[in-house]
N, C-alpha and C positions, 0 to 999 in steps of 0.2 A: 588358614586360609589367609591372605595379606590383609592387613589390617586397614589399609585403603582402599583396600577394592569395593565396592558396595555392599558386598558380604559380607565383609570384615566392618565395615561401617554398621551395618543392622545389627548385628551381635551385637555390638559394643551398644549401640541406641537400646536394647533393650535390655539392658542389665538395668536390676531393679537398685538401683541408686539413687540416691538422690544431685541434683544437678542444680549447681548457684543458680545458672542463667538458662534458659528453653529460648531462642528465636525462632518463629514461628516466619516463614518465607523466607526462602531465596533470590531474592531480587538483588540490586547493589546495595543495597539501606541494609540488610538481612545481613547478610556475607560481611561487611563489613563491620556491623554491630558484633558478628558471633567473635570475626576476628580481634575486636579490642576488647571483647571481653579473655576469650583466651590468653592472649597477650599478658591480661594482668594477671591471669592467675588463677580465674574463674572454672567449676567445673561449665562447662559451655556443651549444649546441645543445639543445634540448627536442623531442622526439618522444612521440607522443600515437598509441595504438593506433585511439582511436574521435574523438571530436571534445574540444574543450577542455572541462572539469568533466560530461561525459557519463555518470561514475558516480557515486557517494555524494556528491559537492562539489557539482550540482545538486540534492541531497535530502534539505537539510538542513530544520533547524528556521527558520529565517531570521532567528535572534539572534545578536548581537556581543553575549555578556554573558561575565560572569568564571563563572556558573555556580553558582548558591545552595546546588543540592544537592549540589556537591563541598563548600562549605564545610562544611554538615551533616556531610561524611566523613572533614571533618578535614584537606580537600587545601587547606591555609591558602596553600602559598606559589603553589600551581598556579594558585588564585583570584587574588591578588594580580597575580602575570605577567599573566595575563588579561584583569586590567580594566586594567593600564598596556596593552595592544596595545589594547582597548577603545578608549582614548583617541586612540590613534595613527590608528587606522583611521578615526574619525570626522574626526580632522584630516584626514588626509590623501584620502580621499575622498566630503567630503561630499555630493555628489550622490548616493553611494548607498546609505550609511550616514548614519543618524538616531537619535534618541532616540525610546523608547517607552515607555507605561506600562503598567506589568505591577501587576494587582489581586490580591490573596491576600487571600480571603474567610475570615471568620471565622462559623462553627456553635456553637462552643463555648464556653464563658465563658474559658476559659484562651488559645484560638488568638490571639487579636488581639493581646496582652502579650509571648503566645511567640515569637508569627511577626513580629511590630516588632522584640523585640530582636536576633533572626537576622538581620534584614534590617539594623538599624544597626552591625553589626559589618560587614556587605556594604560599608556605606558609607564605614566608619574604613577600609577597605582600599584605597576606591576615593580617599581622599581628596581632591585637588584634580583627580583625575581623573574626577572622579562629575559626575553625568547630573543632580543635583538629588536633595536627603535623603529620605529614604522618611519615610511619615509614619501616624497611623491614621487611618481613616476612619469615619464616622458608618453605622450601614444606610441611611441614604437618600443618602449620599457613593456609597456603593456602587452601589445602583441607579441613582441620577443618570449615573455612569458606562455602569454595564453594566447597559443599562435590561432584560434579558432573563433575569439572573439569580436562581436560585434562591429565594424570600422567605422561604423557610417554616423557622423557625429562625435565620434572616438577625442577627448579631448585630454585625458590622461589617465589618472587613475592614482591610488595610493596604498602601497603595501605595507600588511603589518603581519607580526607572525602570534601564531596562538600554538596549541598542543592537537596532536593526532594521539588516536590508539584504536584497538582493538580490545571491543566493549568484552566477548565474550569468552574471550581468550583473558583478559585484566581479571575478569570475574572469577575463571578457574583458579587462576595464578593465588588469588585472596583469598579461596576455597584451602587450597593445597596451604598453602602459608598458615591457616589457621589449624588444619589437621596435622602440619608439624608442632602444634603447639599445646596440644592436645584436644583439639577443639572434635566434638563425634559430628559432622556435617554427614547427611543424608538426604539423597534426593528423593522422589517418587513415595514419599512419605507425608500422607495428610492429616490434618488436624481434625476429625470430626467432633470435638468437645475440649470443653474446659474443666479445669478438674478445682474443686471447692474445698478447703482448709478453714474452718473457724473463722470462716466470714471472708477469706482472700483468694483468691486464685492462685496456686499451689502448683499446677500443672497440666499437659493434654493431653486426651483419645487421643490415640495416633492409631492410622489403616498404615500399611507396606501395599502399595498399590502394585508393585511384582507379584509378590506371592501371598498374599489377602491375610496377613495375619496383623492382629490388632495388638497396644497394648498400651500401659496407663507409664506416664514419662512424669513424674513427680520434681519440686525445683522451687527455688526459692523465692523468683520471679518468670513472669512471660510476658515477651515481646513480641508483639504484634506488627510483624514488618512487612505486611502484606501488599501493598502499595495500591490499585487500584480495586481492592479485592478486601482494605480493611475493617470497611464495616462488616460486610460480615463475621469476622471474627469477634469484631465488637461487640456484634450481637447478641455472640458467645455469653458476654460479659454481661452486659444488659440490651435485655427487647426494647425492642423501641426506635424513632429515628433517635438520631446522633448527629453529631455538629457534621460530621460525614466531611468527603472532601470532593473539590469539582472536578470530574474528568475532561479530558481532553485527548484527542487521537491526534497523533503527528503521523503521517505519510512519507512517504522515500520510494525512490525508484533508483534503478543501477543501470543503466547503458555501457554501453563500448566506450573504451578510452580515447579511440577515433573522435569523440565529441569533444575532448578535452584531452588535449595529449599534454605532457608534461608533468612537473610533478609541485605546481604551482595549482591551490584552490581560488575558486571565483566565487565572491559576495557580493552577490544584491541588495543592498543595503534597505529598500522600501518597495513592496511589493502591493497589489490593490488593495490588502488587506492589513498594510503596517508594520508585517513580518519583517526577519530578513528570508533570502534564501540564498543557501549552500550549494554549491556543485564541485564534489571533492576526490580527490585523486583517493582510491584506497584499493589495496590486492590488485592490481593493475587493470579497475577498471574505475566508472565515475558514480558516487551516489548524489544524489539533487535531493534536497528536502529543505523545509518539512512544513507540513500543514499545522492547522489549529482548529481542531471541530470540537464546539462544546459534544460531548456524549452524557447520556441518562442512565446508562449501565453498563458494567463493567462486562466484557467479554471475552473468554480464553484466548480465544483467536482470533484477536479484530483483522481485519483485511482494508485493505483502501476503497473508497469510495470512486466510483466514475468521476466524479467531481473532482478528486484530491487530485488523482493522475492526471485530468486534463486541466486542474490548476500546476501540478509541476511541470507538465510539459509546456503549456502557454510562458510561465513567466522564465523558464529556462530559455524557449526559444527565442526568447527576445529580446537576449543578450550572445546566441552564440549562431555564428555560418552557417552550420550545418544544421536542416530541418532536424527535427525531435518530433517521432510520429510514435504511433502506440507498437508498431512492428517493434521502434529498434529497444524496446523495452525486456532488460534480461530478467528482470525477476523486479517484486514489488512488495513490501511490507509498511506494516503499521504496529503502531504501540502506543498504549495509553498511559497517560500521565494522570499520578493524582495530587490535586495542585493544593496545598494551603487556603482556602475562602478569605477572600479580603474583607467581603463583605457591605464592599462598595458596587456590587452590580455588575464589574469589570467583564468584558469579557474574553476570556480563557487565555488569548494573546499576550492579554496585558497582567494578564497574575504573574506574580511571583514564584521565582522555582527555589524560594529558601523554604524549611524544614518546619516543623511544628514535631513539638513531643507533648503528650498529656498520659496523666495517672487517673485509672478509675478509681470508683470509692472504695474497689474492690483490691487494686492493684494491678490491673491488667494494665503497662506500658503499650500504646500505640503512637507509633512516629510516620507523619505522613509527610509528603513533599519531599526535596532532594534531589539530585540527579548526580552523574558520575564522578562531574569533578570532586566534588564536597563531600563523596559517602562516606571519605573515613574520619570528617570534624563529624559529620551525622553519626556517626557509628557512638564516637568516642562523647557526645553528647547524650545519645541514649542511654547510654552502659553509664554514664554520670548519675542521669535520673532513675535507671531502672536500679544501681545498687543500693541506692536510698531505699526505694520502694520494699524491697527486699532484705532490708537489715545487713547488705554485705561488710564485711571490712573494709575500710576504704583501699583502693589501690590508683594509682596514677594511671593512667593512660601513656602507652609506648609507642602507639601506633607510628609517629609526626616520622620517626628517622626507623622505622623498619622495612628493610631490604626484605622485597616481596621475591615466592619462589621463582626460581628460574634467574634471578638476576645475573646479570652480567653487564658488560659497557660491551658487545656485541653490539656495533651499530647499524651496521650496513642494511640499509633499506632496500636493497635488491634482492638481500636476501631470504629465499624462500621459508627457510628454517630459524628465520629470528624467532618469532612469537616464540617459541619454544625456550629461547634462552640457553641456561647452560647445560639444557639437557638436548641443544640441537642436533649435538653429535650420532647420540641415541637413537633418536625418530630417525632422523637422516640411514641409519644404521639398519631398519627393520627391513629392508630387502637383502642387505649381503647372504644371510644364510637362505634367502625364500625368493628367488627371483620373481615371484609373484606379486609379494608386498612392495616390490619396488617399480610396478606399473600404474601410469596416472589415472587415477578414479575416470576420467571420461577426457579426452582431448581438449574439452573449454574450458577445464579447470585446472588450477595449479595445484592440485595434492595426488600424494599417491595413496595405495591400499596400506600401505606401512602405515601412519595413520593411524586408519580406522582398527589397526589392529592393536597401535599403541593406548588410544583412547580406551576402547573395551578394557586393555589389561590395567592400566595405569591414571586414567581419567576417570572413572565411576561410571562410561557410555555404557547403556544397558539398552538403549532403542538406538536405529537407526537414525533418528532424526536428531541425538544427542548427536553423534557424528556429522552427518551433514548439515546441520544450519548455526553447532554452537565448537565444537571442539575442532572444527575447520569451518570454514564460513559457505559452505558451496551452495546453498540453498538459496541463501542470500545474493549471490554474485551472479548464478545462471540459473533459475527454477527449473528447465525443463533438462540441461544438461546434469542436474543433481539424481532427475528421477532416472535420467537413464543409469546413472553409476550406483543406483540403489539396489540392485542385485546384487554386484560383485562386493558392495561393502556393504552388504549381510554377511553374505559368508565371509566375507573377513573377520567381522568380528563373530558368529558363530564359532568358530573354527576357536576362537580365544576364550568364550563362554559354555562352550559348552553347548550349543542349541542345537535342534537339526531342522531339517527342510520347511518343517511345515512352520516353524518358528520366521524360519527365512521367508517363506511369501507372504504370511502375516506381517510384517515389518513392511515388506515392499508395500503390501496393499493400505498400509497407514499410513504410510509417507507419501504413498503418493494423491491422497488425499488433503493433506498438511497443504502439500506444495498447489494442488490446484489456488490458493489462497493466495501465492506469493504469483502466478504466473496471470500475463495480462493479455488479453486479446485473446 
C-alpha cells in the first residue's frame, strides 16, 4: 500500500511505537507544528478529526499579510513579525503565494495623504522584505485599475502590495512536506481521550472515523492545536472552566469577477464597525469579506448569518458601480477564529491575532490564536515549548528556509495548474489515458475530473467534500456548480478508492447537505 495514501498513513499511525510529539488538530497551526517537529527529527504524529484545513483554515480572506489594521491598533511588533513571515512564505512556496496589488480609495481630501502615510509605515516595517512600495494614485489611475469603483466623489487613492495565497492548497503542501520528513499525518482520526502515565499526559486515544478502529498512541508530549475546539481537548486534561479563548465568526461571500474586473483588490479602510473590508480577485472570482461576530460556542460547520451577508453586500455596494444582491452570491462561508483574550473587554474586532502557548500541570501543550501568515513561527514556538515539556533532546527549528512540497518558480498566475507547483504537468496529464478525466467538473468551474482522481490517489482525499472544498476550491467559488459536479466527482473518486455505487450515492447526499450552508437565497 502507498505509504502516503490514507490507508498507508493509518497503518503507520496504529503502529505500537512511542512518538516524540503528537499533534492534535490539522488546521494551519497544527500542521505547521507537526512540520516543525518532523523537520527537527522528532517522531511526529498528526491527527485531525475531519479533513486537513477542514475548518477555519480553509475559510480565510486568502491574504498573506502583516495586517494594516493591526498597525493602526498599535500592534507594531506583531505586524513586523508577520511581514517577516510573509517574505518567508513567498520564498518557500512561490507556487502558492504571490504578490497582490491592493487599492485604498480616497473620497475625502484628507484620506489620500492619511492612508498614504500609514502605508509608508507599513512599507518601512517590511523594509527589504517588501513587495514594492506604496504610492498615491490619481482618480484616473484608480479607475484604470478598478474600473467598477464608484466614481462619485472619488479623489484618488493609495496602492500598496501584500501577499495572496490559496489556504487549503498551502495546507496540503505543508502536510506533504511534513510527510516527506517522516511525519505521520492522518485525517478523519478523532481524539476521544488523553492517556496519563505517572501523572503526565503521554498519549491520546484515537478513533478512525472512516473505518471505525480505535487505538492508543503514546508519546513524550501532546500538543492541543484544535483552534476553536481547544477548550474541549483541554477539558480532557483539566475538567472545569479554563482560561479559554474568545471565539469570533468571520464571513465571506463570492461573486462574479464582473463586479471587480482586473488583477487589483479593493480595501475599504473603515466600515461601520471599525473593520477593514476586502474585495479580492481569487481563482477568477471575487471574494468579499470579512465580518467579526462574537460566538459563544464552537460549531463544526458555521454558516454566515443573514445579517453578515447583508453587511457585506451593503459595504461592498457603497464602493462599486454595479449593484450587488443576494442573487449575485455564488458561495458564502464562515470560519471561527480562536483569539487570545486580552482581559480588557474589547470587542473581537479589536483583539490581537497573535498567539499564546501554555503548558498544563500534567504537560499538555495548548496553542491558541495565530493566523496563516505567521503559522510557521507559531509552530516553531510551540515545538520549542513542547520539546521542553516532553524532555526531548534540543534541536533547532529549520523551517524558516524550508522549501515546501511542489516548490517551483513557475509563476504564471493565469496557469490553472499553478497550485500544483512541480507536479502541475503530472496532474494536467491525468486525462491523457482517460478522456473522461480530461473533462471539466462543471462548465462554471475551472477544474477537471482528473484533479478529483489525483486527489484520491495522491492527496489523501476520501470524501467528495475533500475534493470539492479543499483539494480544489469548487464549493468556495460556486456552491450550485459544485453540487452539480458532485456525482461525476464521486464516480472518479470511487474508481480510485475501490468504492461502489452505494458509496457514490451516500457521498453525493452528504455533500449536498454541506453545500446548503454555502448557498444564499
